[in-house]
Phi, psi and omega in degrees: 000137185305313182298317181293320179297323181273004178074022181271158179288128181295332180294332175296314177299317182300318178296316179295320179296317178298317178298317179300314178297320179296317179298327178280350184076024185245002186300313182297318179297317181291327176298321176295317177302313182296320179298317179291319178299327179297338176270012181062039177233152172280141178281131178297135183302324184295344176290342184288334178054231182293345180275358187299325179293317178296319179293323177303317179292328178286344177273353180302145185307320183286344180281317178060027180261318183231154179237133172281145178230165178086152183252356182218163178303330181287333182248006183296133180213187181213149182217141174293127183286341182238078183300338179292347178277348187307309184291326183274336184264328190235000000 
């Protein structure tokens, strides 16, 4: 992670990430994703509702924030790519 390599405080990144999610209208959906991920499960994609488009953009390879999981529409899910951010962001 860029912040850790540069010796920066991870909580600064977490605050910026939370603001970014809020601006996208995806914070509540991602908070649900993180809660489910904390149980070591992938969050079902259908839980994202209206936030699914914003989350789709966060799953883009260059973003590196979220990962899509599952190989079919029935098993499609999402997971936070940086579980170490859970406590500081949410």
